[in-house]
C-alpha positions as CSV (number, residue, x, y, z in Angstrom):
1,M,-15.8,32.1,-47.6
2,L,-18.8,34.4,-47.6
3,E,-16.6,37.5,-47.7
4,L,-14.5,36.1,-50.5
5,S,-17.6,35.4,-52.5
6,I,-18.9,38.9,-52.0
7,L,-15.6,40.5,-53.0
8,G,-15.2,38.1,-55.9
9,F,-18.6,38.7,-57.4
10,L,-18.3,42.5,-56.9
11,A,-14.9,42.4,-58.7
12,E,-16.9,41.4,-61.8
13,E,-19.6,44.1,-61.6
14,P,-21.6,46.2,-59.1
15,L,-24.7,44.3,-57.9
16,H,-27.6,44.9,-55.6
17,G,-27.9,42.7,-52.5
18,Y,-30.5,40.3,-53.8
19,E,-28.6,39.6,-57.0
20,L,-25.4,39.1,-55.0
21,K,-27.2,36.7,-52.7
22,E,-28.5,34.7,-55.8
23,R,-25.0,34.4,-57.2
24,I,-23.5,33.2,-54.0
25,K,-26.4,30.8,-53.6
26,A,-25.7,29.4,-57.1
27,L,-22.0,29.0,-56.2
28,T,-22.4,27.2,-52.8
29,G,-26.1,27.2,-51.9
30,H,-26.8,23.5,-52.4
31,V,-24.1,22.7,-49.9
32,R,-23.9,25.8,-47.7
33,P,-26.9,28.1,-48.2
34,V,-26.4,31.8,-47.4
35,S,-29.0,33.5,-45.2
36,D,-29.8,37.2,-45.0
37,G,-28.7,37.0,-41.4
38,A,-25.2,36.1,-42.6
39,L,-25.0,38.1,-45.8
40,Y,-26.1,41.5,-44.8
41,P,-23.9,41.8,-41.7
42,A,-21.0,40.7,-43.8
43,I,-21.8,43.4,-46.3
44,T,-22.0,45.9,-43.5
45,R,-18.6,44.8,-42.2
46,L,-17.0,45.1,-45.6
47,V,-18.6,48.6,-46.2
48,G,-17.3,49.7,-42.7
49,A,-13.8,48.4,-43.6
50,G,-13.8,50.5,-46.8
51,L,-13.8,47.4,-49.0
52,L,-17.2,48.1,-50.5
53,D,-19.0,51.2,-51.6
54,Q,-22.8,51.4,-51.7
55,H,-25.3,53.8,-53.2
56,T,-29.0,53.7,-54.0
57,E,-30.6,53.6,-57.4
58,P,-34.3,53.8,-58.2
59,G,-35.9,50.4,-58.4
60,A,-37.7,49.3,-61.6
61,S,-41.1,49.1,-60.0
62,A,-40.4,49.1,-56.3
63,A,-38.4,50.8,-53.6
64,P,-34.8,52.1,-54.4
65,R,-32.2,49.4,-54.6
66,R,-28.9,49.5,-52.7
67,I,-26.1,48.9,-55.2
68,L,-22.8,47.5,-54.0
69,A,-19.4,48.0,-55.7
70,L,-15.9,47.0,-54.9
71,T,-13.5,49.8,-53.9
72,D,-9.8,49.9,-54.8
73,R,-9.0,48.7,-51.3
74,G,-11.6,45.9,-51.7
75,R,-9.9,44.8,-54.9
76,E,-6.5,44.7,-53.1
77,E,-8.1,42.7,-50.3
78,L,-9.6,40.2,-52.8
79,L,-6.2,39.8,-54.5
80,E,-4.5,39.2,-51.2
81,R,-7.1,36.6,-50.2
82,L,-6.6,34.8,-53.5
83,R,-2.8,34.9,-53.2
84,R,-2.8,33.5,-49.7
85,P,-5.9,31.4,-49.1
86,K,-6.4,30.2,-45.5
87,Q,-5.5,26.5,-45.1
88,T,-9.2,25.6,-44.7
89,E,-9.8,27.3,-48.1
90,I,-7.3,24.8,-49.6
91,T,-8.4,21.6,-47.7
92,D,-12.2,22.1,-47.7
93,H,-13.6,21.3,-51.2
94,V,-16.4,23.8,-51.2
95,R,-14.2,26.6,-49.9
96,F,-11.5,25.7,-52.5
97,N,-14.2,25.9,-55.2
98,T,-14.9,29.4,-54.0
99,V,-11.2,30.3,-54.4
100,L,-11.2,28.7,-57.9
101,A,-14.3,30.7,-58.9
102,F,-12.4,33.9,-58.5
103,L,-8.7,32.9,-59.1
104,R,-8.8,34.4,-62.6
105,H,-8.8,37.8,-61.0
106,L,-5.3,37.2,-59.7
107,P,-3.2,38.6,-62.6
108,D,0.0,36.7,-62.0
109,R,0.0,33.2,-63.4
110,R,2.8,32.1,-61.0
111,E,0.6,33.1,-58.1
112,Q,-2.3,31.2,-59.5
113,A,-0.2,28.1,-60.0
114,A,1.1,28.4,-56.4
115,V,-2.5,28.2,-55.1
116,L,-3.2,25.2,-57.2
117,R,0.1,23.5,-56.0
118,R,-1.1,24.0,-52.4
119,R,-4.3,22.1,-53.2
120,L,-2.4,19.4,-55.1
121,D,0.0,18.9,-52.2
122,F,-2.9,18.5,-49.9
123,L,-4.7,16.0,-52.2
124,E,-1.5,13.9,-52.6
125,T,-1.4,13.2,-48.9
126,P,-2.9,9.8,-48.2
127,T,-6.2,10.1,-46.3
128,S,-9.5,8.4,-45.8
129,F,-12.8,8.7,-44.1
130,F,-12.0,5.6,-42.1
131,Y,-8.9,4.3,-40.4
132,A,-7.8,0.9,-39.1
133,S,-4.7,0.6,-36.9
134,G,-3.8,4.2,-37.8
135,K,-3.8,3.6,-41.5
136,P,-6.3,4.9,-44.1
137,V,-8.8,2.3,-45.2
138,R,-9.0,1.8,-49.0
139,A,-12.3,1.0,-50.7
140,E,-11.3,-2.6,-51.3
141,E,-10.7,-3.0,-47.5
142,A,-14.0,-1.4,-46.4
143,D,-16.3,-3.7,-44.5
144,D,-19.6,-2.7,-46.1
145,V,-20.9,-1.6,-49.5
146,F,-21.8,1.9,-48.4
147,R,-18.3,2.7,-47.1
148,Q,-16.9,1.1,-50.2
149,G,-19.1,3.5,-52.3
150,M,-17.9,6.5,-50.3
151,L,-14.3,5.6,-50.8
152,R,-14.6,4.7,-54.5
153,V,-16.3,8.0,-55.3
154,A,-13.8,10.0,-53.2
155,R,-10.9,8.2,-55.0
156,A,-12.3,8.9,-58.5
157,T,-13.1,12.5,-57.7
158,G,-9.6,12.9,-56.2
159,E,-7.9,11.4,-59.2
160,A,-9.8,13.7,-61.6
161,E,-9.0,16.7,-59.5
162,R,-5.3,15.9,-59.2
163,A,-5.1,15.3,-63.0
164,W,-6.8,18.7,-63.7
165,L,-4.5,20.5,-61.2
166,R,-1.4,19.0,-62.7
167,E,-2.5,20.0,-66.3
168,T,-3.4,23.5,-65.2
169,V,-0.2,24.1,-63.2
170,A,1.8,23.0,-66.3
171,L,-0.2,25.4,-68.4
172,L,0.3,28.2,-66.0
173,D,4.0,27.5,-65.8
174,Q,4.4,27.9,-69.6
175,P,5.8,31.3,-70.7
176,S,2.9,33.5,-71.9
């Protein structure tokens, strides 16, 4: 998820490390904060793999800043990750939002729709936070008001997301 965020934001424009961190934090920070101890080693790995380029520019009033940019190989890697997200990037809501944040970079509408269909297929499988006798517990069947709340909010959120996914897949399936 972190590497996808790095590649995605740098596909939009070159950034220095701090600005990149702030954008990633805005995208996922309230749920999964990014630390320097995770970000900078990831950047180093991506530079080492030839996916990012870095150079220094003079700072406005401080030390020189390290500017990061996506290489052609990095753009290819981003597109491949968007075409074929890992299963956890489909099933985990925060990870899927990261894919969604950059899916517009995938130029083929059919490939975009295929990613959304995978998420829709996942969401259409009955599930719950709680089970009784091997069956998902519905909000109306929960034994306390707090579990009922969890299940009602999850159902409403799921219904809204499924509706948006269906609408967007239909839009992407239309001839351009």
